[in-house]
C-alpha positions as CSV (number, residue, x, y, z in Angstrom):
1,M,103.9,-78.8,87.9
2,M,106.5,-75.9,87.8
3,S,107.0,-73.4,90.4
4,V,108.8,-70.5,91.3
5,V,109.3,-68.7,94.2
6,L,108.6,-65.1,93.9
7,P,107.8,-62.5,96.5
8,L,103.7,-61.7,97.9
9,L,102.3,-58.8,95.4
10,A,100.6,-56.5,96.3
11,A,96.8,-55.8,95.1
12,S,95.0,-52.4,95.2
13,A,91.5,-52.3,97.0
14,A,89.2,-50.4,95.5
15,A,86.3,-47.3,97.0
16,M,83.4,-49.3,99.7
17,T,80.3,-47.7,98.1
18,A,78.1,-46.1,100.9
19,R,74.8,-48.3,101.3
20,P,72.9,-49.3,104.5
21,V,74.4,-52.7,105.6
22,T,72.1,-56.5,105.5
23,A,72.7,-59.8,105.9
24,C,73.5,-60.2,101.9
25,D,75.8,-57.9,101.5
26,A,78.1,-60.4,103.9
27,P,79.6,-62.0,100.2
28,L,80.4,-58.9,98.9
29,L,81.8,-57.3,102.2
30,M,84.4,-59.8,102.5
31,Q,85.7,-59.9,98.9
32,R,85.5,-55.9,99.4
33,H,88.1,-56.3,102.8
34,Q,89.9,-59.5,101.0
35,A,90.9,-57.4,98.8
36,A,91.9,-54.2,101.3
37,H,93.9,-56.3,103.5
38,L,96.1,-57.2,99.9
39,V,97.0,-54.1,99.9
40,S,100.4,-52.5,101.4
41,R,100.4,-49.0,102.0
42,S,101.3,-46.5,104.5
43,S,99.3,-45.4,107.8
44,P,96.9,-42.1,107.6
45,G,98.4,-39.5,109.7
46,P,97.1,-38.5,112.9
47,T,93.4,-37.0,113.2
48,V,92.6,-34.1,114.9
49,S,89.8,-35.9,117.3
50,C,88.5,-39.8,117.2
51,H,84.5,-40.6,116.8
52,T,82.3,-43.9,117.5
53,A,81.0,-45.0,114.3
54,V,77.8,-45.1,114.7
55,L,74.6,-47.2,113.3
56,G,74.0,-45.7,109.2
57,E,77.8,-44.8,109.0
58,E,79.4,-46.3,105.9
59,C,82.3,-47.4,108.3
60,Y,80.3,-48.8,111.1
61,G,79.0,-51.2,108.5
62,H,82.6,-52.7,107.9
63,V,83.5,-52.5,111.1
64,A,80.3,-54.4,112.5
65,W,81.5,-56.7,109.9
66,A,84.3,-57.7,111.0
67,H,83.5,-57.8,114.3
68,Q,80.9,-60.7,113.5
69,D,81.5,-62.8,110.8
70,G,85.2,-61.2,109.1
71,I,87.2,-62.5,112.3
72,R,85.6,-65.7,112.0
73,S,86.4,-66.6,108.4
74,S,89.1,-64.9,107.8
75,P,91.6,-64.0,111.6
76,Q,94.6,-63.9,109.2
77,W,92.9,-60.5,108.4
78,Y,93.5,-59.6,111.4
79,P,96.4,-59.8,113.1
80,G,96.3,-59.1,116.8
81,L,92.6,-59.4,117.0
82,T,89.9,-62.0,118.4
83,P,86.4,-62.3,118.2
84,E,86.2,-61.3,121.8
85,S,87.9,-58.2,120.4
86,S,85.1,-54.3,121.1
87,F,83.9,-53.3,118.5
88,E,86.4,-50.1,118.6
89,D,89.1,-52.6,118.3
90,F,87.7,-53.5,115.0
91,Q,87.5,-49.8,114.1
92,R,90.5,-48.9,115.2
93,H,91.9,-51.6,112.6
94,L,90.1,-50.2,109.5
95,W,91.3,-46.7,110.3
96,S,94.6,-47.4,110.7
97,H,94.7,-49.7,107.7
98,G,92.7,-46.1,105.5
99,L,89.8,-48.8,104.9
100,G,86.2,-48.0,105.4
101,E,85.8,-44.6,105.5
102,C,86.5,-45.2,109.5
103,P,87.5,-42.8,111.0
104,E,89.9,-43.1,115.0
105,P,87.8,-44.9,117.3
106,C,87.3,-42.8,120.9
107,A,88.8,-46.0,122.3
108,A,91.8,-47.2,123.9
109,T,94.1,-49.0,122.1
110,A,93.6,-52.5,122.6
111,T,96.6,-53.9,120.9
112,P,99.4,-54.7,123.9
113,A,102.8,-54.2,122.7
114,P,104.6,-57.9,121.9
115,T,106.1,-59.9,124.8
116,A,109.0,-62.9,124.6
117,A,105.5,-65.0,124.8
118,S,103.5,-63.7,121.4
119,C,106.4,-62.2,119.1
120,H,109.2,-64.2,117.5
121,T,111.4,-62.7,114.6
122,A,111.7,-65.7,111.4
123,V,115.0,-68.1,111.4
124,L,116.0,-69.5,108.2
125,G,113.4,-72.8,107.4
126,E,110.4,-71.1,108.0
127,E,108.2,-70.3,105.7
128,C,108.1,-66.3,107.0
129,Y,111.9,-66.6,106.9
130,G,111.8,-66.5,102.9
131,H,108.8,-63.9,102.1
132,A,110.4,-61.8,104.7
133,A,114.3,-62.4,103.7
134,W,112.9,-61.9,99.6
135,A,111.5,-58.3,100.1
136,H,114.2,-56.7,102.7
137,Q,117.4,-58.0,100.1
138,E,114.9,-57.8,97.3
139,G,111.8,-56.4,96.8
140,I,112.6,-53.5,98.2
141,R,115.1,-52.5,95.0
142,S,112.4,-54.2,92.3
143,S,109.6,-52.9,93.8
144,P,109.7,-49.9,97.1
145,Q,106.3,-49.0,96.6
146,W,105.4,-52.7,97.7
147,Y,107.1,-51.2,101.0
148,P,105.6,-48.0,102.0
149,G,107.3,-46.4,105.4
150,L,110.8,-49.0,104.2
151,T,114.1,-48.5,102.7
152,P,116.7,-50.9,101.9
153,E,117.9,-49.8,105.1
154,S,115.2,-51.3,107.1
155,S,115.8,-54.2,110.1
156,F,115.0,-57.4,109.3
157,E,112.1,-57.5,112.2
158,D,110.7,-54.4,109.6
159,F,109.6,-56.7,107.0
160,Q,108.7,-59.3,108.2
161,R,105.9,-56.6,110.6
162,H,105.6,-55.9,107.5
163,L,104.2,-59.0,106.1
164,W,102.7,-59.6,109.1
165,S,100.8,-56.4,109.7
166,H,99.5,-57.5,106.3
167,G,98.6,-61.4,107.4
168,L,101.3,-62.1,104.4
169,G,103.6,-65.6,104.1
170,E,102.6,-66.6,107.5
171,C,104.6,-64.5,109.6
172,P,104.2,-63.7,112.9
173,E,104.7,-60.5,114.8
174,P,108.9,-60.0,115.3
175,C,110.3,-59.3,118.3
176,A,111.7,-55.7,117.8
177,P,110.1,-52.4,118.2
178,A,108.1,-50.8,115.0
179,P,110.0,-48.7,112.6
180,S,110.4,-45.1,112.8
181,P,107.4,-43.9,110.7
182,V,107.7,-42.1,108.0
183,P,106.3,-38.6,107.3
184,S,103.6,-39.6,103.9
185,V,101.3,-37.5,102.4
186,A,97.7,-39.0,103.1
187,P,95.5,-40.5,100.2
188,T,92.6,-38.9,99.4
189,V,89.6,-40.7,99.2
190,A,89.4,-42.9,96.9
191,P,86.9,-42.8,94.0
192,T,83.6,-44.5,93.8
193,A,83.1,-45.2,90.5
194,A,85.0,-47.5,88.3
195,P,88.6,-48.5,90.2
196,S,91.4,-46.3,87.8
197,L,94.8,-44.9,89.1
198,A,96.0,-44.1,92.4
199,P,94.5,-40.5,93.9
200,T,96.8,-37.4,93.3
201,G,99.1,-37.9,96.8
202,A,98.5,-41.7,96.7
203,P,101.5,-43.5,97.7
204,T,102.7,-45.4,94.2
205,R,101.3,-48.8,94.3
206,A,102.1,-52.4,93.2
207,P,100.5,-53.0,89.5
208,T,96.8,-53.8,90.5
209,A,94.4,-57.1,90.3
210,V,91.6,-54.4,90.1
211,P,90.2,-54.3,86.6
212,T,90.2,-50.7,85.2
213,A,87.1,-51.8,83.7
214,V,83.9,-51.3,85.6
215,V,83.6,-55.1,86.4
216,T,84.7,-55.2,90.4
217,E,83.3,-59.2,91.3
218,L,84.1,-62.7,89.8
219,A,82.2,-62.9,87.0
220,P,82.9,-62.1,82.5
221,G,85.1,-59.1,82.3
222,Y,87.1,-58.9,85.0
223,T,90.8,-58.5,84.9
224,A,93.3,-58.3,86.4
225,T,97.2,-57.1,86.1
226,G,100.7,-57.1,86.7
227,V,99.9,-61.4,87.0
228,K,103.2,-63.2,87.6
229,G,103.0,-66.0,83.6
230,T,105.2,-69.2,84.2
231,M,105.4,-72.7,81.9
232,W,103.7,-75.0,83.1
233,A,105.0,-78.3,81.2
234,D,103.9,-79.9,77.9
235,A,100.7,-80.7,79.1
236,T,98.1,-80.6,81.6
237,D,97.9,-83.0,84.6
238,S,94.7,-85.2,85.2
239,G,94.6,-84.0,88.4
240,G,93.5,-80.0,90.2
241,C,89.7,-79.9,87.7
242,E,89.7,-82.8,86.8
243,M,88.6,-81.7,83.4
244,P,86.2,-84.5,81.6
245,Q,87.0,-85.7,78.7
246,A,84.6,-84.2,75.6
247,S,84.8,-83.0,72.6
248,Y,86.8,-79.2,73.0
249,A,86.4,-75.9,71.1
250,V,89.5,-74.3,73.3
251,H,92.9,-75.8,72.5
252,H,94.8,-73.7,75.1
253,A,95.0,-74.5,78.7
254,V,96.2,-72.7,82.2
255,A,96.6,-73.3,85.9
256,I,96.3,-70.3,88.3
257,G,97.4,-69.6,91.2
258,D,96.3,-67.5,94.5
259,A,99.2,-64.5,94.4
260,A,98.0,-61.4,95.4
261,A,97.7,-59.8,91.8
262,N,95.5,-62.6,91.1
263,G,93.3,-60.7,92.8
264,L,89.2,-62.4,92.3
265,L,90.9,-65.3,89.9
266,S,92.7,-67.1,92.6
267,A,92.8,-70.9,93.1
268,Q,91.0,-69.7,96.5
269,S,88.1,-69.0,94.0
270,S,89.1,-72.6,92.1
271,S,85.5,-74.7,92.3
272,Q,84.2,-72.0,90.5
273,L,87.1,-70.6,88.2
274,C,88.0,-74.8,87.2
275,G,86.5,-75.0,83.4
276,Q,86.2,-71.6,82.4
277,V,87.9,-69.3,80.2
278,L,90.6,-67.0,80.8
279,S,92.4,-64.7,77.8
280,V,95.9,-64.8,79.2
281,S,98.3,-62.0,78.0
282,C,102.2,-61.7,78.7
283,G,103.1,-59.4,75.9
284,G,102.7,-61.9,73.3
285,D,99.1,-61.9,72.0
286,P,96.1,-62.8,74.1
287,V,95.1,-66.2,74.4
288,E,92.0,-68.2,75.2
289,A,92.2,-71.0,77.8
290,V,90.4,-73.2,80.3
291,V,91.5,-73.3,83.8
292,A,92.4,-76.9,83.5
293,S,94.4,-77.1,86.9
294,I,95.5,-75.6,90.3
295,C,99.2,-74.4,91.0
296,N,100.2,-73.9,94.6
297,K,97.7,-73.0,96.2
298,N,98.0,-71.3,99.1
299,A,101.6,-71.2,98.4
300,Y,100.6,-66.9,97.3
301,N,103.6,-67.4,94.6
302,C,101.8,-68.5,91.3
303,G,99.7,-66.3,88.9
304,V,99.2,-68.6,86.2
305,D,100.8,-71.5,84.8
306,L,100.8,-72.2,80.7
307,I,101.4,-75.1,78.6
308,R,104.3,-74.2,76.5
309,T,102.1,-73.7,73.4
310,S,99.9,-71.5,75.3
311,W,102.8,-69.9,76.8
312,D,103.8,-69.5,72.6
313,V,101.8,-67.5,71.9
314,A,101.1,-65.3,74.8
315,T,104.2,-64.6,75.8
316,G,105.2,-64.0,71.7
317,G,107.6,-67.2,71.8
318,L,109.2,-66.0,75.1
319,A,111.7,-68.7,76.6
320,P,109.7,-70.2,79.1
321,G,110.7,-68.9,81.9
322,I,109.1,-66.1,84.3
323,F,107.0,-62.7,82.9
324,D,105.6,-60.7,85.8
325,Q,103.4,-58.8,84.1
326,C,100.3,-60.8,82.7
327,T,96.8,-59.2,82.1
328,V,94.4,-61.6,82.8
329,T,90.7,-61.3,81.8
330,L,87.9,-63.5,83.0
331,R,85.9,-65.1,79.4
332,D,82.4,-66.1,78.4
333,T,83.7,-68.5,75.7
334,L,82.8,-71.8,75.7
335,P,85.1,-74.2,75.8
336,M,83.8,-77.2,74.3
337,S,82.2,-77.5,70.3
338,S,79.0,-78.0,72.1
339,G,76.9,-75.1,72.1
340,S,75.0,-76.3,75.8
341,V,75.7,-76.7,79.7
342,E,77.0,-80.0,80.1
343,C,77.5,-82.7,83.3
344,F,79.4,-84.9,83.7
345,F,80.7,-87.2,86.8
346,R,84.1,-86.9,88.1
347,P,86.7,-88.7,86.7
348,S,88.2,-90.3,89.8
349,S,84.5,-90.7,91.0
350,E,82.9,-94.0,91.2
351,Y,80.6,-94.8,89.3
352,G,77.1,-96.5,89.5
353,N,76.4,-96.1,93.3
354,Q,72.8,-94.4,93.9
355,W,74.1,-93.6,97.4
356,Y,76.5,-91.3,95.9
357,A,77.3,-88.7,93.5
358,S,79.7,-86.1,92.6
359,V,79.1,-84.2,89.3
360,G,78.8,-80.8,87.5
361,V,78.3,-78.6,84.8
362,F,80.4,-77.4,82.4
363,N,80.1,-75.4,79.0
364,T,78.6,-72.5,80.9
365,G,79.4,-69.2,78.9
366,G,81.2,-67.8,82.6
367,R,78.2,-68.3,84.7
368,L,79.7,-69.4,88.6
369,P,78.5,-72.4,89.7
370,A,78.4,-71.5,93.4
371,S,75.8,-74.7,95.0
372,A,73.7,-77.8,94.0
373,T,70.9,-80.1,94.4
374,L,70.1,-83.5,92.9
375,N,66.8,-85.3,94.0
376,G,66.6,-82.7,96.1
377,R,69.9,-83.7,97.8
378,G,72.0,-80.5,98.3
379,G,75.5,-80.9,96.8
380,A,79.2,-79.7,98.3
381,F,82.4,-78.7,96.3
382,N,84.4,-81.9,95.6
383,G,88.0,-79.9,96.8
384,D,89.8,-77.4,94.6
385,S,86.8,-79.1,91.3
386,A,84.1,-77.9,90.7
387,Y,82.6,-80.7,90.8
388,F,79.6,-81.4,93.6
389,D,79.4,-84.1,95.7
390,F,76.3,-85.7,96.8
391,N,75.9,-88.2,100.0
392,G,72.9,-90.1,100.4
393,Y,70.6,-91.6,98.0
394,V,70.3,-90.4,94.5
395,G,68.8,-93.2,92.4
396,P,69.9,-94.9,89.9
397,H,71.6,-92.7,87.4
398,E,71.0,-94.3,83.9
399,G,67.9,-93.0,82.6
400,S,67.2,-91.0,85.7
401,S,65.0,-88.1,85.0
402,E,65.6,-86.9,88.4
403,L,67.0,-83.2,87.6
404,L,70.2,-82.4,88.8
405,V,70.1,-78.3,89.7
406,V,73.1,-75.9,89.8
407,T,72.6,-72.6,90.5
408,F,75.0,-69.9,89.8
409,T,76.5,-66.5,91.7
410,D,74.6,-64.7,88.8
411,G,71.5,-65.9,90.1
412,T,70.6,-67.9,87.5
413,S,70.4,-71.5,87.6
414,V,70.5,-74.8,84.8
415,S,67.7,-77.9,85.6
416,L,68.7,-81.3,83.7
417,P,68.1,-84.5,84.4
418,Y,70.7,-87.3,86.4
419,G,70.5,-89.5,83.5
420,S,72.2,-86.7,81.0
421,C,75.5,-86.5,83.1
422,A,78.1,-88.5,81.0
423,W,80.5,-90.7,82.3
424,A,84.0,-90.9,81.1
425,G,86.2,-92.3,84.0
426,Q,89.5,-90.6,82.3
427,A,90.4,-87.0,83.0
428,H,91.1,-84.5,79.5
429,I,94.9,-83.4,78.9
430,W,95.7,-80.6,76.6
431,S,99.4,-81.0,75.2
432,S,101.3,-78.7,72.4
């Protein structure tokens, strides 16, 4: 698969609606923290007084989640903090990034100045170096809004610190003094309704991945803008999503990456997005394409990678290359000719083993798989794909009436006889 090095993009975070926090809020809070930690913006100005959040306040719920769950599931979002850091340390982190409506807490700053043992300035050959060098030489000139408080005259270490503070580019904290703060206008409170353009006084931001419509969760209608589009190849490969051989009504295909501008339409959610249909427009006509593979997962430099025929439509016939202002929307289109949910074995898996099965459902119309059971036994996603692996006795396949039950992220579910799952043994290939 083709890959093109591109800078880490910034994505804006939608405002967090104030309400009591429960255990069920954890996935939503995680999405909000994930989106917010991709935002590049200056820290708020000093406040007149401090206040440590208490139960019942908007800030408290976000700090409590970060302190108890976020630091363990996504420690890269909290540079300088550990599970042993105090509640106030986490509140200060959110306050310094303008998140969760948090004021500055009443406690001493927890993060000490870097020492020679804890800091490192990136050098040629390291992952961080390429990102920091690009931001220093190119990014600050082409997209200065992504680097608030920095200028072309800022040092290499200043740009590395910017990436480190946002958990990007695998960058450690550099060994250099922090840059002098640049006076700026503090952003106004973000709207609690549908996300829109940045409020008056806020720094100009990169094209955001937050949809301009009301869909703010990963569901049909969710839209990401400013996404980098590239041309993949003349045909898809058999890896990635391992889409099963079937009769398809959608004849275009796309691979998804995890660049910041993708927002929730990311390779990090490939197990839910494989086999779904995206509408992609890169200056040409929107083209509906099946998510058939993954592009440079964990490199954070790929947006959407289109096969040639899909590229030609989406770009209006541009020569193969890069188009960095694509609009991508999750649709509820059925990719297959059948009008119902279909079950398939993973093409590269073994068949006929009564103690193991790797199966998944497709043609779900935008419903995203979350969990599954077979013969009462729970399954786990197989790698990046939408198939579930079941280890343990599942019984014979042929003629089986045992139920495969798949539950989707919207709370609905579908039940199919295990015996209805089709075995093809080969992946479907889309070609130009």
